[in-house]
PDB file of N, CA, C and O in Angstrom:
ATOM      1  N   MET A   1       0.842  -1.169   0.000  1.00  0.00           N
ATOM      2  CA  MET A   1       0.000   0.000   0.000  1.00  0.00           C
ATOM      3  C   MET A   1       0.893   1.239   0.000  1.00  0.00           C
ATOM      4  O   MET A   1       1.932   1.283   0.658  1.00  0.00           O
ATOM      5  N   ASN A   2       0.467   2.210  -0.735  1.00  0.00           N
ATOM      6  CA  ASN A   2       1.167   3.484  -0.817  1.00  0.00           C
ATOM      7  C   ASN A   2       1.129   4.182   0.546  1.00  0.00           C
ATOM      8  O   ASN A   2       0.091   4.207   1.206  1.00  0.00           O
ATOM      9  N   TRP A   3       2.269   4.747   0.962  1.00  0.00           N
ATOM     10  CA  TRP A   3       2.320   5.378   2.280  1.00  0.00           C
ATOM     11  C   TRP A   3       1.391   6.590   2.373  1.00  0.00           C
ATOM     12  O   TRP A   3       0.943   6.927   3.469  1.00  0.00           O
ATOM     13  N   ASN A   4       1.096   7.241   1.274  1.00  0.00           N
ATOM     14  CA  ASN A   4       0.168   8.388   1.313  1.00  0.00           C
ATOM     15  C   ASN A   4      -1.191   7.977   1.861  1.00  0.00           C
ATOM     16  O   ASN A   4      -1.812   8.734   2.606  1.00  0.00           O
ATOM     17  N   TYR A   5      -1.663   6.779   1.497  1.00  0.00           N
ATOM     18  CA  TYR A   5      -2.922   6.273   2.053  1.00  0.00           C
ATOM     19  C   TYR A   5      -2.816   6.094   3.557  1.00  0.00           C
ATOM     20  O   TYR A   5      -3.736   6.428   4.303  1.00  0.00           O
ATOM     21  N   ILE A   6      -1.687   5.566   3.987  1.00  0.00           N
ATOM     22  CA  ILE A   6      -1.484   5.321   5.417  1.00  0.00           C
ATOM     23  C   ILE A   6      -1.458   6.643   6.172  1.00  0.00           C
ATOM     24  O   ILE A   6      -2.121   6.793   7.198  1.00  0.00           O
ATOM     25  N   GLU A   7      -0.698   7.591   5.664  1.00  0.00           N
ATOM     26  CA  GLU A   7      -0.594   8.892   6.336  1.00  0.00           C
ATOM     27  C   GLU A   7      -1.944   9.607   6.364  1.00  0.00           C
ATOM     28  O   GLU A   7      -2.313  10.186   7.386  1.00  0.00           O
ATOM     29  N   THR A   8      -2.675   9.572   5.267  1.00  0.00           N
ATOM     30  CA  THR A   8      -3.977  10.222   5.190  1.00  0.00           C
ATOM     31  C   THR A   8      -4.986   9.592   6.139  1.00  0.00           C
ATOM     32  O   THR A   8      -5.866  10.276   6.662  1.00  0.00           O
ATOM     33  N   ASN A   9      -4.859   8.293   6.358  1.00  0.00           N
ATOM     34  CA  ASN A   9      -5.802   7.547   7.199  1.00  0.00           C
ATOM     35  C   ASN A   9      -5.147   7.085   8.491  1.00  0.00           C
ATOM     36  O   ASN A   9      -5.466   6.013   9.005  1.00  0.00           O
ATOM     37  N   TRP A  10      -4.236   7.886   9.014  1.00  0.00           N
ATOM     38  CA  TRP A  10      -3.437   7.501  10.167  1.00  0.00           C
ATOM     39  C   TRP A  10      -4.284   7.124  11.383  1.00  0.00           C
ATOM     40  O   TRP A  10      -3.958   6.163  12.080  1.00  0.00           O
ATOM     41  N   ASP A  11      -5.345   7.850  11.647  1.00  0.00           N
ATOM     42  CA  ASP A  11      -6.161   7.549  12.830  1.00  0.00           C
ATOM     43  C   ASP A  11      -6.697   6.122  12.793  1.00  0.00           C
ATOM     44  O   ASP A  11      -6.764   5.457  13.827  1.00  0.00           O
ATOM     45  N   GLU A  12      -7.072   5.657  11.628  1.00  0.00           N
ATOM     46  CA  GLU A  12      -7.558   4.278  11.503  1.00  0.00           C
ATOM     47  C   GLU A  12      -6.405   3.280  11.512  1.00  0.00           C
ATOM     48  O   GLU A  12      -6.496   2.229  12.146  1.00  0.00           O
ATOM     49  N   LEU A  13      -5.339   3.600  10.823  1.00  0.00           N
ATOM     50  CA  LEU A  13      -4.244   2.638  10.676  1.00  0.00           C
ATOM     51  C   LEU A  13      -3.330   2.554  11.885  1.00  0.00           C
ATOM     52  O   LEU A  13      -2.645   1.547  12.059  1.00  0.00           O
ATOM     53  N   LYS A  14      -3.298   3.575  12.720  1.00  0.00           N
ATOM     54  CA  LYS A  14      -2.432   3.475  13.901  1.00  0.00           C
ATOM     55  C   LYS A  14      -2.911   2.374  14.841  1.00  0.00           C
ATOM     56  O   LYS A  14      -2.123   1.837  15.619  1.00  0.00           O
ATOM     57  N   VAL A  15      -4.195   2.036  14.774  1.00  0.00           N
ATOM     58  CA  VAL A  15      -4.712   0.907  15.548  1.00  0.00           C
ATOM     59  C   VAL A  15      -4.072  -0.386  15.044  1.00  0.00           C
ATOM     60  O   VAL A  15      -3.722  -1.257  15.841  1.00  0.00           O
ATOM     61  N   LYS A  16      -3.919  -0.512  13.745  1.00  0.00           N
ATOM     62  CA  LYS A  16      -3.284  -1.698  13.161  1.00  0.00           C
ATOM     63  C   LYS A  16      -1.788  -1.721  13.471  1.00  0.00           C
ATOM     64  O   LYS A  16      -1.208  -2.789  13.664  1.00  0.00           O
ATOM     65  N   VAL A  17      -1.169  -0.551  13.518  1.00  0.00           N
ATOM     66  CA  VAL A  17       0.244  -0.470  13.904  1.00  0.00           C
ATOM     67  C   VAL A  17       0.401  -0.975  15.332  1.00  0.00           C
ATOM     68  O   VAL A  17       1.320  -1.736  15.635  1.00  0.00           O
ATOM     69  N   LYS A  18      -0.499  -0.549  16.201  1.00  0.00           N
ATOM     70  CA  LYS A  18      -0.451  -0.950  17.616  1.00  0.00           C
ATOM     71  C   LYS A  18      -0.627  -2.463  17.760  1.00  0.00           C
ATOM     72  O   LYS A  18      -0.020  -3.065  18.645  1.00  0.00           O
ATOM     73  N   LEU A  19      -1.431  -3.078  16.925  1.00  0.00           N
ATOM     74  CA  LEU A  19      -1.600  -4.530  16.969  1.00  0.00           C
ATOM     75  C   LEU A  19      -0.324  -5.248  16.531  1.00  0.00           C
ATOM     76  O   LEU A  19      -0.004  -6.319  17.047  1.00  0.00           O
ATOM     77  N   TYR A  20       0.388  -4.671  15.603  1.00  0.00           N
ATOM     78  CA  TYR A  20       1.607  -5.283  15.068  1.00  0.00           C
ATOM     79  C   TYR A  20       2.800  -5.054  15.999  1.00  0.00           C
ATOM     80  O   TYR A  20       3.593  -5.966  16.236  1.00  0.00           O
ATOM     81  N   TRP A  21       2.919  -3.839  16.522  1.00  0.00           N
ATOM     82  CA  TRP A  21       4.007  -3.481  17.445  1.00  0.00           C
ATOM     83  C   TRP A  21       3.381  -3.055  18.772  1.00  0.00           C
ATOM     84  O   TRP A  21       3.164  -1.866  19.008  1.00  0.00           O
ATOM     85  N   GLU A  22       3.099  -4.007  19.617  1.00  0.00           N
ATOM     86  CA  GLU A  22       2.344  -3.770  20.852  1.00  0.00           C
ATOM     87  C   GLU A  22       3.061  -2.887  21.864  1.00  0.00           C
ATOM     88  O   GLU A  22       2.405  -2.256  22.693  1.00  0.00           O
ATOM     89  N   LYS A  23       4.375  -2.825  21.818  1.00  0.00           N
ATOM     90  CA  LYS A  23       5.125  -2.039  22.803  1.00  0.00           C
ATOM     91  C   LYS A  23       5.099  -0.537  22.519  1.00  0.00           C
ATOM     92  O   LYS A  23       5.475   0.256  23.382  1.00  0.00           O
ATOM     93  N   ILE A  24       4.669  -0.144  21.346  1.00  0.00           N
ATOM     94  CA  ILE A  24       4.621   1.278  21.005  1.00  0.00           C
ATOM     95  C   ILE A  24       3.411   1.902  21.712  1.00  0.00           C
ATOM     96  O   ILE A  24       2.296   1.390  21.617  1.00  0.00           O
ATOM     97  N   SER A  25       3.640   2.993  22.408  1.00  0.00           N
ATOM     98  CA  SER A  25       2.567   3.638  23.175  1.00  0.00           C
ATOM     99  C   SER A  25       1.668   4.484  22.275  1.00  0.00           C
ATOM    100  O   SER A  25       2.046   4.862  21.167  1.00  0.00           O
ATOM    101  N   ASP A  26       0.490   4.765  22.773  1.00  0.00           N
ATOM    102  CA  ASP A  26      -0.446   5.623  22.049  1.00  0.00           C
ATOM    103  C   ASP A  26       0.143   7.021  21.860  1.00  0.00           C
ATOM    104  O   ASP A  26      -0.063   7.651  20.822  1.00  0.00           O
ATOM    105  N   GLN A  27       0.871   7.500  22.857  1.00  0.00           N
ATOM    106  CA  GLN A  27       1.494   8.817  22.753  1.00  0.00           C
ATOM    107  C   GLN A  27       2.540   8.832  21.633  1.00  0.00           C
ATOM    108  O   GLN A  27       2.649   9.806  20.888  1.00  0.00           O
ATOM    109  N   GLN A  28       3.301   7.751  21.524  1.00  0.00           N
ATOM    110  CA  GLN A  28       4.293   7.671  20.448  1.00  0.00           C
ATOM    111  C   GLN A  28       3.601   7.648  19.089  1.00  0.00           C
ATOM    112  O   GLN A  28       4.061   8.290  18.145  1.00  0.00           O
ATOM    113  N   LEU A  29       2.508   6.916  18.991  1.00  0.00           N
ATOM    114  CA  LEU A  29       1.774   6.856  17.724  1.00  0.00           C
ATOM    115  C   LEU A  29       1.188   8.211  17.365  1.00  0.00           C
ATOM    116  O   LEU A  29       1.174   8.592  16.195  1.00  0.00           O
ATOM    117  N   ASP A  30       0.708   8.936  18.358  1.00  0.00           N
ATOM    118  CA  ASP A  30       0.200  10.287  18.098  1.00  0.00           C
ATOM    119  C   ASP A  30       1.323  11.192  17.594  1.00  0.00           C
ATOM    120  O   ASP A  30       1.113  12.002  16.691  1.00  0.00           O
ATOM    121  N   ALA A  31       2.509  11.053  18.176  1.00  0.00           N
ATOM    122  CA  ALA A  31       3.651  11.874  17.767  1.00  0.00           C
ATOM    123  C   ALA A  31       4.131  11.518  16.358  1.00  0.00           C
ATOM    124  O   ALA A  31       4.646  12.378  15.643  1.00  0.00           O
ATOM    125  N   VAL A  32       3.966  10.263  15.964  1.00  0.00           N
ATOM    126  CA  VAL A  32       4.355   9.828  14.619  1.00  0.00           C
ATOM    127  C   VAL A  32       3.534  10.571  13.569  1.00  0.00           C
ATOM    128  O   VAL A  32       4.056  10.952  12.521  1.00  0.00           O
ATOM    129  N   ALA A  33       2.259  10.773  13.851  1.00  0.00           N
ATOM    130  CA  ALA A  33       1.352  11.541  12.985  1.00  0.00           C
ATOM    131  C   ALA A  33       1.365  11.046  11.537  1.00  0.00           C
ATOM    132  O   ALA A  33       1.208  11.835  10.605  1.00  0.00           O
ATOM    133  N   GLY A  34       1.554   9.740  11.354  1.00  0.00           N
ATOM    134  CA  GLY A  34       1.504   9.169  10.017  1.00  0.00           C
ATOM    135  C   GLY A  34       2.784   9.270   9.218  1.00  0.00           C
ATOM    136  O   GLY A  34       2.822   8.831   8.069  1.00  0.00           O
ATOM    137  N   LYS A  35       3.823   9.830   9.786  1.00  0.00           N
ATOM    138  CA  LYS A  35       5.096   9.996   9.072  1.00  0.00           C
ATOM    139  C   LYS A  35       5.907   8.699   9.146  1.00  0.00           C
ATOM    140  O   LYS A  35       6.209   8.201  10.230  1.00  0.00           O
ATOM    141  N   ARG A  36       6.250   8.168   7.983  1.00  0.00           N
ATOM    142  CA  ARG A  36       6.926   6.879   7.915  1.00  0.00           C
ATOM    143  C   ARG A  36       8.283   6.896   8.608  1.00  0.00           C
ATOM    144  O   ARG A  36       8.605   5.974   9.357  1.00  0.00           O
ATOM    145  N   ASP A  37       9.079   7.932   8.368  1.00  0.00           N
ATOM    146  CA  ASP A  37      10.407   7.998   8.973  1.00  0.00           C
ATOM    147  C   ASP A  37      10.335   8.061  10.497  1.00  0.00           C
ATOM    148  O   ASP A  37      11.174   7.482  11.187  1.00  0.00           O
ATOM    149  N   ARG A  38       9.340   8.760  11.014  1.00  0.00           N
ATOM    150  CA  ARG A  38       9.164   8.827  12.470  1.00  0.00           C
ATOM    151  C   ARG A  38       8.794   7.457  13.032  1.00  0.00           C
ATOM    152  O   ARG A  38       9.329   7.039  14.059  1.00  0.00           O
ATOM    153  N   LEU A  39       7.876   6.758  12.357  1.00  0.00           N
ATOM    154  CA  LEU A  39       7.468   5.437  12.825  1.00  0.00           C
ATOM    155  C   LEU A  39       8.649   4.475  12.788  1.00  0.00           C
ATOM    156  O   LEU A  39       8.820   3.670  13.703  1.00  0.00           O
ATOM    157  N   CYS A  40       9.444   4.552  11.764  1.00  0.00           N
ATOM    158  CA  CYS A  40      10.613   3.683  11.661  1.00  0.00           C
ATOM    159  C   CYS A  40      11.567   3.923  12.832  1.00  0.00           C
ATOM    160  O   CYS A  40      12.097   2.969  13.401  1.00  0.00           O
ATOM    161  N   ARG A  41      11.788   5.174  13.192  1.00  0.00           N
ATOM    162  CA  ARG A  41      12.677   5.483  14.323  1.00  0.00           C
ATOM    163  C   ARG A  41      12.083   4.996  15.638  1.00  0.00           C
ATOM    164  O   ARG A  41      12.817   4.511  16.499  1.00  0.00           O
ATOM    165  N   VAL A  42      10.779   5.113  15.808  1.00  0.00           N
ATOM    166  CA  VAL A  42      10.124   4.636  17.033  1.00  0.00           C
ATOM    167  C   VAL A  42      10.272   3.115  17.135  1.00  0.00           C
ATOM    168  O   VAL A  42      10.624   2.595  18.194  1.00  0.00           O
ATOM    169  N   ILE A  43      10.008   2.413  16.050  1.00  0.00           N
ATOM    170  CA  ILE A  43      10.163   0.954  16.039  1.00  0.00           C
ATOM    171  C   ILE A  43      11.594   0.577  16.411  1.00  0.00           C
ATOM    172  O   ILE A  43      11.829  -0.333  17.205  1.00  0.00           O
ATOM    173  N   GLN A  44      12.527   1.287  15.828  1.00  0.00           N
ATOM    174  CA  GLN A  44      13.946   1.025  16.095  1.00  0.00           C
ATOM    175  C   GLN A  44      14.271   1.202  17.575  1.00  0.00           C
ATOM    176  O   GLN A  44      14.922   0.343  18.170  1.00  0.00           O
ATOM    177  N   ARG A  45      13.828   2.295  18.170  1.00  0.00           N
ATOM    178  CA  ARG A  45      14.126   2.568  19.583  1.00  0.00           C
ATOM    179  C   ARG A  45      13.411   1.616  20.527  1.00  0.00           C
ATOM    180  O   ARG A  45      14.028   1.053  21.431  1.00  0.00           O
ATOM    181  N   VAL A  46      12.115   1.436  20.321  1.00  0.00           N
ATOM    182  CA  VAL A  46      11.312   0.632  21.239  1.00  0.00           C
ATOM    183  C   VAL A  46      11.742  -0.834  21.223  1.00  0.00           C
ATOM    184  O   VAL A  46      11.758  -1.489  22.265  1.00  0.00           O
ATOM    185  N   TYR A  47      12.087  -1.344  20.060  1.00  0.00           N
ATOM    186  CA  TYR A  47      12.430  -2.758  19.936  1.00  0.00           C
ATOM    187  C   TYR A  47      13.937  -3.001  19.849  1.00  0.00           C
ATOM    188  O   TYR A  47      14.375  -4.130  19.629  1.00  0.00           O
ATOM    189  N   ASP A  48      14.720  -1.950  20.019  1.00  0.00           N
ATOM    190  CA  ASP A  48      16.180  -2.052  20.007  1.00  0.00           C
ATOM    191  C   ASP A  48      16.669  -2.770  18.746  1.00  0.00           C
ATOM    192  O   ASP A  48      17.394  -3.762  18.821  1.00  0.00           O
ATOM    193  N   LEU A  49      16.260  -2.252  17.601  1.00  0.00           N
ATOM    194  CA  LEU A  49      16.608  -2.830  16.306  1.00  0.00           C
ATOM    195  C   LEU A  49      17.582  -1.924  15.576  1.00  0.00           C
ATOM    196  O   LEU A  49      17.707  -0.740  15.888  1.00  0.00           O
ATOM    197  N   SER A  50      18.259  -2.491  14.616  1.00  0.00           N
ATOM    198  CA  SER A  50      19.088  -1.674  13.734  1.00  0.00           C
ATOM    199  C   SER A  50      18.151  -0.905  12.796  1.00  0.00           C
ATOM    200  O   SER A  50      16.996  -1.293  12.623  1.00  0.00           O
ATOM    201  N   PRO A  51      18.634   0.167  12.200  1.00  0.00           N
ATOM    202  CA  PRO A  51      17.787   0.894  11.247  1.00  0.00           C
ATOM    203  C   PRO A  51      17.289  -0.020  10.122  1.00  0.00           C
ATOM    204  O   PRO A  51      16.143   0.095   9.687  1.00  0.00           O
ATOM    205  N   GLN A  52      18.143  -0.915   9.658  1.00  0.00           N
ATOM    206  CA  GLN A  52      17.756  -1.828   8.586  1.00  0.00           C
ATOM    207  C   GLN A  52      16.664  -2.797   9.042  1.00  0.00           C
ATOM    208  O   GLN A  52      15.723  -3.055   8.291  1.00  0.00           O
ATOM    209  N   GLN A  53      16.773  -3.331  10.245  1.00  0.00           N
ATOM    210  CA  GLN A  53      15.755  -4.249  10.757  1.00  0.00           C
ATOM    211  C   GLN A  53      14.414  -3.539  10.913  1.00  0.00           C
ATOM    212  O   GLN A  53      13.373  -4.089  10.555  1.00  0.00           O
ATOM    213  N   ALA A  54      14.438  -2.328  11.443  1.00  0.00           N
ATOM    214  CA  ALA A  54      13.196  -1.565  11.613  1.00  0.00           C
ATOM    215  C   ALA A  54      12.571  -1.272  10.259  1.00  0.00           C
ATOM    216  O   ALA A  54      11.354  -1.382  10.104  1.00  0.00           O
ATOM    217  N   GLU A  55      13.372  -0.906   9.293  1.00  0.00           N
ATOM    218  CA  GLU A  55      12.892  -0.621   7.944  1.00  0.00           C
ATOM    219  C   GLU A  55      12.279  -1.872   7.314  1.00  0.00           C
ATOM    220  O   GLU A  55      11.235  -1.793   6.666  1.00  0.00           O
ATOM    221  N   GLU A  56      12.917  -3.011   7.498  1.00  0.00           N
ATOM    222  CA  GLU A  56      12.391  -4.260   6.946  1.00  0.00           C
ATOM    223  C   GLU A  56      11.037  -4.611   7.559  1.00  0.00           C
ATOM    224  O   GLU A  56      10.115  -5.011   6.847  1.00  0.00           O
ATOM    225  N   GLN A  57      10.918  -4.463   8.874  1.00  0.00           N
ATOM    226  CA  GLN A  57       9.636  -4.742   9.538  1.00  0.00           C
ATOM    227  C   GLN A  57       8.551  -3.794   9.050  1.00  0.00           C
ATOM    228  O   GLN A  57       7.423  -4.211   8.785  1.00  0.00           O
ATOM    229  N   LEU A  58       8.896  -2.527   8.935  1.00  0.00           N
ATOM    230  CA  LEU A  58       7.913  -1.538   8.505  1.00  0.00           C
ATOM    231  C   LEU A  58       7.481  -1.793   7.063  1.00  0.00           C
ATOM    232  O   LEU A  58       6.299  -1.678   6.739  1.00  0.00           O
ATOM    233  N   THR A  59       8.411  -2.130   6.216  1.00  0.00           N
ATOM    234  CA  THR A  59       8.086  -2.430   4.822  1.00  0.00           C
ATOM    235  C   THR A  59       7.174  -3.644   4.729  1.00  0.00           C
ATOM    236  O   THR A  59       6.209  -3.645   3.964  1.00  0.00           O
ATOM    237  N   GLU A  60       7.479  -4.674   5.505  1.00  0.00           N
ATOM    238  CA  GLU A  60       6.627  -5.875   5.513  1.00  0.00           C
ATOM    239  C   GLU A  60       5.209  -5.528   5.970  1.00  0.00           C
ATOM    240  O   GLU A  60       4.231  -5.973   5.370  1.00  0.00           O
ATOM    241  N   TRP A  61       5.106  -4.731   7.034  1.00  0.00           N
ATOM    242  CA  TRP A  61       3.785  -4.327   7.524  1.00  0.00           C
ATOM    243  C   TRP A  61       3.055  -3.507   6.459  1.00  0.00           C
ATOM    244  O   TRP A  61       1.880  -3.750   6.181  1.00  0.00           O
ATOM    245  N   GLN A  62       3.752  -2.541   5.867  1.00  0.00           N
ATOM    246  CA  GLN A  62       3.138  -1.671   4.863  1.00  0.00           C
ATOM    247  C   GLN A  62       2.608  -2.490   3.690  1.00  0.00           C
ATOM    248  O   GLN A  62       1.502  -2.241   3.211  1.00  0.00           O
ATOM    249  N   GLU A  63       3.380  -3.455   3.230  1.00  0.00           N
ATOM    250  CA  GLU A  63       2.973  -4.271   2.090  1.00  0.00           C
ATOM    251  C   GLU A  63       1.813  -5.201   2.426  1.00  0.00           C
ATOM    252  O   GLU A  63       1.120  -5.672   1.524  1.00  0.00           O
ATOM    253  N   SER A  64       1.594  -5.470   3.702  1.00  0.00           N
ATOM    254  CA  SER A  64       0.507  -6.375   4.094  1.00  0.00           C
ATOM    255  C   SER A  64      -0.823  -5.645   4.271  1.00  0.00           C
ATOM    256  O   SER A  64      -1.845  -6.287   4.513  1.00  0.00           O
ATOM    257  N   GLN A  65      -0.830  -4.326   4.158  1.00  0.00           N
ATOM    258  CA  GLN A  65      -2.065  -3.556   4.336  1.00  0.00           C
ATOM    259  C   GLN A  65      -2.838  -3.515   3.019  1.00  0.00           C
ATOM    260  O   GLN A  65      -2.273  -3.233   1.962  1.00  0.00           O
ATOM    261  N   VAL A  66      -4.121  -3.799   3.098  1.00  0.00           N
ATOM    262  CA  VAL A  66      -4.967  -3.866   1.915  1.00  0.00           C
ATOM    263  C   VAL A  66      -6.174  -2.956   2.123  1.00  0.00           C
ATOM    264  O   VAL A  66      -6.804  -2.984   3.180  1.00  0.00           O
ATOM    265  N   LEU A  67      -6.490  -2.153   1.116  1.00  0.00           N
ATOM    266  CA  LEU A  67      -7.657  -1.275   1.150  1.00  0.00           C
ATOM    267  C   LEU A  67      -8.757  -1.920   0.312  1.00  0.00           C
ATOM    268  O   LEU A  67      -8.604  -2.101  -0.896  1.00  0.00           O
ATOM    269  N   ILE A  68      -9.869  -2.264   0.965  1.00  0.00           N
ATOM    270  CA  ILE A  68     -11.003  -2.881   0.269  1.00  0.00           C
ATOM    271  C   ILE A  68     -12.258  -2.106   0.655  1.00  0.00           C
ATOM    272  O   ILE A  68     -12.589  -1.985   1.834  1.00  0.00           O
ATOM    273  N   ASP A  69     -12.944  -1.587  -0.346  1.00  0.00           N
ATOM    274  CA  ASP A  69     -14.202  -0.873  -0.121  1.00  0.00           C
ATOM    275  C   ASP A  69     -14.096   0.205   0.948  1.00  0.00           C
ATOM    276  O   ASP A  69     -15.013   0.372   1.752  1.00  0.00           O
ATOM    277  N   GLY A  70     -12.991   0.935   0.964  1.00  0.00           N
ATOM    278  CA  GLY A  70     -12.824   2.024   1.915  1.00  0.00           C
ATOM    279  C   GLY A  70     -12.431   1.589   3.308  1.00  0.00           C
ATOM    280  O   GLY A  70     -12.379   2.420   4.215  1.00  0.00           O
ATOM    281  N   HIS A  71     -12.152   0.306   3.508  1.00  0.00           N
ATOM    282  CA  HIS A  71     -11.742  -0.211   4.807  1.00  0.00           C
ATOM    283  C   HIS A  71     -10.367  -0.847   4.682  1.00  0.00           C
ATOM    284  O   HIS A  71     -10.027  -1.421   3.648  1.00  0.00           O
ATOM    285  N   PHE A  72      -9.589  -0.741   5.735  1.00  0.00           N
ATOM    286  CA  PHE A  72      -8.248  -1.300   5.727  1.00  0.00           C
ATOM    287  C   PHE A  72      -8.231  -2.648   6.413  1.00  0.00           C
ATOM    288  O   PHE A  72      -8.812  -2.830   7.482  1.00  0.00           O
ATOM    289  N   TYR A  73      -7.558  -3.580   5.785  1.00  0.00           N
ATOM    290  CA  TYR A  73      -7.408  -4.928   6.315  1.00  0.00           C
ATOM    291  C   TYR A  73      -5.937  -5.295   6.268  1.00  0.00           C
ATOM    292  O   TYR A  73      -5.171  -4.746   5.476  1.00  0.00           O
ATOM    293  N   THR A  74      -5.554  -6.225   7.122  1.00  0.00           N
ATOM    294  CA  THR A  74      -4.190  -6.733   7.093  1.00  0.00           C
ATOM    295  C   THR A  74      -4.230  -8.108   6.460  1.00  0.00           C
ATOM    296  O   THR A  74      -4.831  -9.043   6.989  1.00  0.00           O
ATOM    297  N   ALA A  75      -3.580  -8.208   5.321  1.00  0.00           N
ATOM    298  CA  ALA A  75      -3.501  -9.489   4.634  1.00  0.00           C
ATOM    299  C   ALA A  75      -2.460 -10.349   5.326  1.00  0.00           C
ATOM    300  O   ALA A  75      -1.547  -9.839   5.976  1.00  0.00           O
ATOM    301  N   ASN A  76      -2.602 -11.626   5.184  1.00  0.00           N
ATOM    302  CA  ASN A  76      -1.575 -12.543   5.673  1.00  0.00           C
ATOM    303  C   ASN A  76      -0.322 -12.277   4.849  1.00  0.00           C
ATOM    304  O   ASN A  76      -0.352 -12.464   3.633  1.00  0.00           O
ATOM    305  N   PRO A  77       0.785 -11.847   5.466  1.00  0.00           N
ATOM    306  CA  PRO A  77       1.988 -11.522   4.691  1.00  0.00           C
ATOM    307  C   PRO A  77       2.457 -12.664   3.803  1.00  0.00           C
ATOM    308  O   PRO A  77       2.959 -12.413   2.707  1.00  0.00           O
ATOM    309  N   ALA A  78       2.312 -13.900   4.234  1.00  0.00           N
ATOM    310  CA  ALA A  78       2.733 -15.036   3.411  1.00  0.00           C
ATOM    311  C   ALA A  78       1.878 -15.116   2.150  1.00  0.00           C
ATOM    312  O   ALA A  78       2.389 -15.397   1.066  1.00  0.00           O
ATOM    313  N   ILE A  79       0.584 -14.870   2.292  1.00  0.00           N
ATOM    314  CA  ILE A  79      -0.297 -14.887   1.126  1.00  0.00           C
ATOM    315  C   ILE A  79       0.043 -13.723   0.210  1.00  0.00           C
ATOM    316  O   ILE A  79       0.102 -13.882  -1.010  1.00  0.00           O
ATOM    317  N   TYR A  80       0.267 -12.550   0.800  1.00  0.00           N
ATOM    318  CA  TYR A  80       0.592 -11.381   0.000  1.00  0.00           C
ATOM    319  C   TYR A  80       1.852 -11.617  -0.817  1.00  0.00           C
ATOM    320  O   TYR A  80       1.895 -11.272  -1.998  1.00  0.00           O
ATOM    321  N   LYS A  81       2.870 -12.196  -0.212  1.00  0.00           N
ATOM    322  CA  LYS A  81       4.115 -12.454  -0.933  1.00  0.00           C
ATOM    323  C   LYS A  81       3.890 -13.406  -2.091  1.00  0.00           C
ATOM    324  O   LYS A  81       4.527 -13.261  -3.134  1.00  0.00           O
ATOM    325  N   SER A  82       2.999 -14.377  -1.937  1.00  0.00           N
ATOM    326  CA  SER A  82       2.741 -15.305  -3.031  1.00  0.00           C
ATOM    327  C   SER A  82       2.008 -14.586  -4.168  1.00  0.00           C
ATOM    328  O   SER A  82       2.264 -14.880  -5.336  1.00  0.00           O
ATOM    329  N   PHE A  83       1.091 -13.641  -3.850  1.00  0.00           N
ATOM    330  CA  PHE A  83       0.425 -12.867  -4.891  1.00  0.00           C
ATOM    331  C   PHE A  83       1.421 -11.961  -5.605  1.00  0.00           C
ATOM    332  O   PHE A  83       1.348 -11.779  -6.820  1.00  0.00           O
ATOM    333  N   LYS A  84       2.335 -11.407  -4.854  1.00  0.00           N
ATOM    334  CA  LYS A  84       3.304 -10.463  -5.391  1.00  0.00           C
ATOM    335  C   LYS A  84       4.182 -11.123  -6.456  1.00  0.00           C
ATOM    336  O   LYS A  84       4.652 -10.452  -7.375  1.00  0.00           O
ATOM    337  N   GLN A  85       4.398 -12.406  -6.338  1.00  0.00           N
ATOM    338  CA  GLN A  85       5.268 -13.116  -7.277  1.00  0.00           C
ATOM    339  C   GLN A  85       4.561 -13.412  -8.598  1.00  0.00           C
ATOM    340  O   GLN A  85       5.219 -13.736  -9.586  1.00  0.00           O
ATOM    341  N   LEU A  86       3.229 -13.306  -8.632  1.00  0.00           N
ATOM    342  CA  LEU A  86       2.483 -13.631  -9.861  1.00  0.00           C
ATOM    343  C   LEU A  86       2.712 -12.619 -10.949  1.00  0.00           C
ATOM    344  O   LEU A  86       2.158 -12.750 -12.040  1.00  0.00           O
TER     345      LEU A  86
END
């Protein structure tokens, strides 16, 4: 999914971010304000990851988000990867 969709719909998608990265606080998510670089840095700090590891996790999460009929869903990443190869 394009990050512009995520940023534009941050209030809805930050709930999905919280489900994926449970240690990130609501205050941190509010401060991220939909900005990808900010979220990547938060993931890196909270989970003690390298910048590359945080980027990889964020990219995987971003690619698993699906917009259907105006609603956001999280696809099974394994299924998404198999579709991506087609």
